[in-house]
LUMTOR-90154 format. One record per residue (C-alpha): residue in one letter; x, y, z. Coordinates in steps of 0.02 Angstrom, whole numbers, padded with zeros to 5 digits, always signed. Layout:
REM residues N
aXYZ/...
***
This chain:
REM residues 457
m+00000+00000+00000/e+00058+00177-00037/e+00115+00280+00111/l-00029+00363+00204/v-00010+00524+00303/s-00142+00634+00382/v-00173+00821+00387/i-00293+00880+00521/l-00364+01056+00507/a-00369+01134+00681/a-00332+01319+00656/g-00508+01390+00670/l-00568+01510+00804/g-00737+01428+00834/k-00832+01590+00867/r-00996+01502+00901/m-00918+01411+01049/k-00903+01582+01133/s-00744+01526+01219/k-00569+01592+01252/y-00504+01418+01208/p-00480+01347+01033/k-00630+01245+00981/v-00533+01085+00954/v-00467+01075+01133/h-00641+01067+01208/k-00665+00894+01280/v-00782+00754+01233/c-00790+00621+01370/g-00631+00688+01448/k-00526+00694+01290/p-00495+00848+01179/m-00589+00837+01014/v-00433+00848+00908/k-00353+00704+01004/w-00498+00590+00956/v-00465+00632+00773/v-00276+00606+00787/e-00301+00435+00868/a-00428+00381+00737/s-00311+00428+00595/k-00166+00332+00671/k-00272+00177+00699/a-00328+00190+00517/g-00147+00169+00463/s-00079+00346+00450/k+00110+00344+00470/e+00122+00528+00511/v+00000+00662+00568/i+00017+00847+00529/v-00098+00963+00627/v-00130+01137+00555/v-00141+01258+00702/g-00181+01442+00711/h-00291+01520+00843/g-00228+01468+01014/r-00091+01361+00940/e-00001+01344+01107/m-00152+01262+01187/v-00172+01140+01043/e+00012+01096+01048/e+00004+01073+01237/v-00138+00948+01215/l-00053+00846+01077/g+00129+00863+01126/d+00259+00789+01011/e+00151+00647+00943/v+00114+00752+00786/k+00196+00882+00675/y+00128+01059+00667/a+00096+01177+00522/y+00052+01357+00565/q-00089+01450+00478/k-00063+01627+00540/v-00216+01697+00451/q-00365+01584+00421/l-00401+01600+00235/g-00499+01439+00209/t-00475+01252+00207/g-00374+01254+00047/h-00256+01382+00121/a-00239+01273+00278/v-00184+01124+00174/m-00060+01237+00082/m+00021+01274+00251/a+00046+01086+00278/e+00112+01050+00103/e+00295+01061+00152/f+00273+00915+00272/l+00195+00798+00143/p+00297+00664+00055/l+00318+00681-00134/e+00196+00541-00168/g+00071+00431-00080/m-00098+00470-00004/v-00152+00603+00118/l-00302+00587+00232/i-00373+00762+00260/l-00479+00778+00417/t-00552+00913+00528/g-00510+00930+00711/d-00690+00963+00764/t-00761+00791+00715/p-00723+00686+00869/l-00849+00550+00824/i-00757+00490+00669/t-00697+00310+00692/s-00542+00223+00631/d-00652+00090+00549/t-00736+00219+00439/l-00571+00300+00392/r-00497+00130+00353/k-00643+00090+00238/l-00625+00259+00154/v-00441+00225+00117/e-00477+00047+00057/y-00613+00109-00061/h-00496+00244-00127/i-00365+00113-00168/s-00483-00018-00239/e-00568+00108-00355/g-00406+00187-00412/n-00469+00359-00362/d-00368+00518-00355/v-00491+00595-00231/t-00614+00502-00120/i-00736+00605-00017/l-00821+00547+00142/s-01001+00602+00120/s-01164+00570+00211/i-01351+00592+00187/f-01431+00721+00300/d-01618+00755+00309/d-01571+00934+00352/p-01408+00974+00263/t-01406+01157+00316/g-01230+01221+00347/y-01140+01088+00247/g-01065+01089+00072/r-01161+00980-00053/i-01097+00836-00160/i-01153+00867-00339/r-01163+00714-00451/d-01203+00692-00636/e-01341+00581-00709/s-01228+00429-00695/g-01194+00459-00511/n-01016+00518-00535/v-00956+00658-00420/v-00943+00819-00520/k-00901+00944-00385/i-00928+01001-00206/v-01014+01167-00181/e-01011+01264-00017/e-01183+01313+00047/k-01147+01499+00035/d-01106+01479-00149/a-01242+01351-00189/s-01391+01384-00302/e-01566+01348-00237/e-01568+01184-00333/e-01399+01133-00261/k-01458+01175-00085/r-01595+01044-00102/v-01463+00906-00118/k-01456+00802+00041/e-01287+00719+00013/i-01162+00825+00108/n-00975+00842+00113/s-00900+00792+00280/g-00740+00889+00246/m-00641+00727+00252/y-00548+00658+00102/v-00415+00541+00041/v-00313+00625-00097/d-00167+00574-00206/i-00026+00685-00145/a+00049+00724-00316/k-00122+00774-00383/l-00156+00878-00228/r+00007+00975-00248/a-00038+01018-00428/a-00215+01072-00381/l-00159+01183-00237/k-00063+01288-00362/e-00223+01321-00459/i-00354+01364-00327/t-00408+01545-00304/n-00511+01643-00179/d-00638+01701-00308/n-00795+01661-00207/a-00920+01741-00088/q-00806+01723+00062/g-00642+01770-00021/e-00565+01607+00043/y-00465+01465-00034/y-00581+01315-00031/l-00511+01139-00027/t-00668+01088-00120/d-00606+01186-00270/a-00451+01075-00274/v-00566+00925-00296/e-00646+01005-00450/i-00475+01053-00518/i-00413+00874-00501/r-00568+00813-00593/n-00537+00938-00733/m-00359+00874-00744/g-00431+00703-00783/g-00422+00636-00606/k-00548+00510-00542/i-00663+00571-00402/g-00767+00458-00291/a-00867+00468-00131/v-00906+00347+00009/v-01067+00376+00106/g-01033+00362+00292/e-01139+00364+00450/s-01207+00537+00482/e-01170+00518+00668/e-00984+00505+00637/i-00961+00663+00537/i-01053+00783+00649/g-00945+00939+00664/v-00942+01027+00832/n-00964+01215+00810/s-01065+01261+00964/r-01093+01207+01144/v-01255+01126+01091/q-01165+01020+00960/l-01031+00981+01090/s-01166+00908+01203/v-01232+00803+01058/a-01058+00733+01025/e-01035+00700+01211/k-01197+00601+01218/v-01151+00493+01068/m-00976+00460+01133/r-01041+00421+01307/r-01158+00291+01233/r-01014+00210+01138/i-00904+00205+01293/n-01040+00133+01404/e-01083+00000+01276/k-00900-00050+01263/h-00891-00077+01451/m-01053-00176+01453/e-00989-00286+01313/n-00833-00317+01420/g-00932-00380+01570/v-00978-00223+01667/t-01158-00195+01724/i-01218-00017+01700/i-01391+00000+01775/d-01438+00160+01683/p-01319+00208+01542/d-01410+00373+01513/s-01362+00435+01687/t-01185+00362+01691/y-01037+00466+01635/i-00874+00375+01597/d-00722+00458+01519/a-00628+00382+01373/e-00476+00318+01469/v-00567+00240+01617/e-00541+00053+01644/i-00669-00057+01734/g-00653-00240+01784/r-00783-00372+01746/d-00933-00402+01859/t-00925-00226+01927/v-01093-00139+01941/i-01108+00046+01903/l-01263+00126+01981/p-01353+00282+01916/g-01276+00453+01935/t-01097+00389+01934/i-00958+00495+01855/l-00791+00411+01817/q-00659+00530+01750/g-00479+00542+01694/k-00369+00387+01706/t-00475+00301+01837/k-00458+00112+01855/i-00595+00010+01940/g-00564-00172+01986/e-00679-00322+01975/d-00834-00358+02080/c-00856-00178+02137/e-01014-00078+02163/i-00994+00105+02119/g-01132+00230+02155/p-01263+00288+02155/n-01211+00469+02134/s-01024+00447+02157/r-00879+00534+02070/i-00707+00456+02049/v-00567+00553+01963/d-00392+00491+01917/s-00398+00357+02051/t-00370+00170+02068/i-00503+00064+02152/g-00460-00117+02193/n-00570-00272+02183/g-00726-00297+02286/c-00748-00115+02336/s-00902-00010+02359/v-00910+00179+02338/t-01080+00250+02385/y-01133+00433+02368/s-00951+00482+02382/v-00806+00572+02296/v-00632+00500+02268/l-00500+00613+02191/s-00324+00565+02132/s-00304+00428+02262/s-00271+00242+02278/v-00395+00122+02356/g-00353-00060+02392/n-00463-00216+02389/n-00624-00243+02486/v-00637-00062+02542/k-00805+00015+02588/i-00822+00202+02558/g-00973+00306+02602/p-01105+00359+02602/f-01056+00541+02588/a-00868+00521+02606/h-00737+00631+02523/i-00567+00557+02482/r-00454+00703+02432/p-00298+00692+02322/e-00142+00592+02369/s-00231+00478+02490/v-00192+00292+02502/i-00329+00180+02570/k-00265+00001+02592/n-00357-00165+02594/n-00510-00201+02703/v-00533-00022+02762/k-00699+00059+02803/i-00723+00245+02767/g-00898+00287+02827/d-01024+00426+02813/f-00972+00608+02821/v-00787+00566+02829/e-00653+00670+02743/i-00481+00597+02708/k-00346+00718+02646/k-00171+00666+02590/s-00166+00523+02713/v-00123+00338+02721/i-00251+00222+02801/d-00173+00050+02827/e-00258-00119+02816/g-00410-00159+02921/s-00431+00016+02993/k-00600+00097+03017/v-00650+00279+03003/p-00837+00252+03020/h-00917+00424+03029/l-00904+00611+03055/t-00715+00615+03053/y-00578+00719+02972/v-00409+00637+02939/g-00285+00755+02857/d-00096+00738+02831/a-00094+00578+02934/e-00031+00400+02934/l-00144+00272+03015/g-00075+00100+03052/k-00164-00067+03040/n-00329-00100+03130/v-00350+00077+03195/n-00523+00134+03249/m-00563+00319+03236/g-00712+00363+03344/c-00856+00472+03289/g-00808+00656+03280/s-00621+00628+03295/i-00507+00750+03205/t-00325+00762+03158/v-00290+00947+03186/n-00161+00972+03049/y-00157+01160+03020/d-00087+01291+03138/g-00140+01438+03032/k+00024+01441+02936/q+00086+01264+02906/k+00018+01087+02893/h+00082+00957+03016/k+00077+00768+03020/t-00011+00646+03135/i+00059+00469+03148/i-00048+00334+03227/g+00022+00160+03257/d-00061-00011+03239/n-00212-00067+03341/v-00246+00107+03411/f-00420+00151+03476/v-00466+00334+03461/g-00623+00379+03558/c-00762+00495+03503/n-00736+00683+03490/v-00547+00673+03503/n-00432+00809+03437/l-00258+00750+03388/v-00159+00911+03375/a-00016+00886+03252/p+00128+00857+03250/v+00092+00710+03362/k+00128+00521+03368/i+00018+00388+03444/g+00109+00225+03485/n+00048+00049+03443/n-00095-00022+03547/a-00132+00146+03630/y-00304+00206+03683/i-00365+00386+03676/a-00509+00427+03791/a-00663+00507+03717/g-00668+00696+03721/s-00480+00716+03738/t-00372+00847+03653/i-00202+00767+03629/t-00054+00885+03607/e+00089+00769+03657/d+00149+00599+03596/v+00064+00447+03672/p+00176+00297+03714/e+00140+00121+03653/g+00007+00033+03753/a-00041+00189+03853/l-00212+00263+03888/a-00212+00450+03856/i-00344+00558+03941/a-00341+00745+03910/r-00504+00817+03976/s-00567+00902+04134/r-00626+00792+04277/q-00815+00787+04292/t-00893+00879+04440/n-01075+00849+04494/k-01155+00988+04601/e-01303+00910+04689/g-01457+01018+04722/w-01394+01154+04603/v-01554+01161+04500/e-01670+01175+04651/e-01563+01314+04726/r-01566+01412+04563/i-01756+01397+04555/k-01775+01464+04732/k-01668+01614+04688/g-01774+01645+04534/r-01631+01616+04417/l-01714+01471+04325/
***
């Protein structure tokens, strides 16, 4: 097969997005639109990808890094002009796949079929088209009586008869590179917009005796994202694809319409995802888990056999057989080891909770290390902030912390120690000791009756 390279047009401003960011860096299911297109082109067999950048080029380059080459379109003078900017990066011969960076739903399978059709038919240009009931906003594919592609006409330049055509141009093509180079020299900006249209190059190649063809693709795949409304449509389609992929791989999703899973999330088999769950970033969920309802997990690892209920887990690691929630908040850089319970209204911040420990309810653990089999009583707090700096609390194995205890950091609690309920601990507690730091109780008998007699109650 001839060498295949890709050119992705990503220089546009995207005014209808009403955003300070380039259109193509807006995310669909956690991944920038342009990255979806780059990945699809590579999976379709493209050996090299050239991305044409312009508006907000730094942000596009930050998203894609060094996995592609960049051509710079300083002034946006049309799609033909954009391809001209990429011409220096093209090989002398072979095929070029021309794509747009705002079509995140395009699949590698469709692009592969487009390339295969191009080769099998001996075409010089093959257009990816589709049939739209409402083709408003798209260029039209104009065919002759025999069904051969004659030209592509932009909507702004189309006659009333041409506007009634429902076969639209997706803006994606496979083109013979040598023919493309020749055509780019001939295109002009003599049109309503004063731009250099890539579609004119198609007509020029035809007039040079080149063979033009078109493959009709799924309309869903070629939807261009030009507004926030269209972004939400693309998000919904991609979310359905992602959820179906997980279900096909052995994950139960109770209500796919209310489950939001990003592109790079991994989920083990026999895990159940309940409604209202949001899984984002590079999250990895093990097998036999129950996640949700109404839980959010971001860039975290969850082991096997865990449950996360009505809770939030951010940038943390959770071991096997851990129970989290309801209404718990695991903040970044926390490590929750095997067989731990994190109960309701508990916040864990940048802490390590070792195996078998329990933080059942109404507790804050921040900047702390808890050993094995520790019990944190209801209302206990690691007091980590002195108003200027954060300090660490270290709790040994088999420690029992009573209810409403304040552990004022920096402080260390030795193995097998007990902390009496209601204590405020400001000094280290030795191994095996009982620490009590509260006032002795005093009962004043007859106090109420005396106050009543004096008229004070």
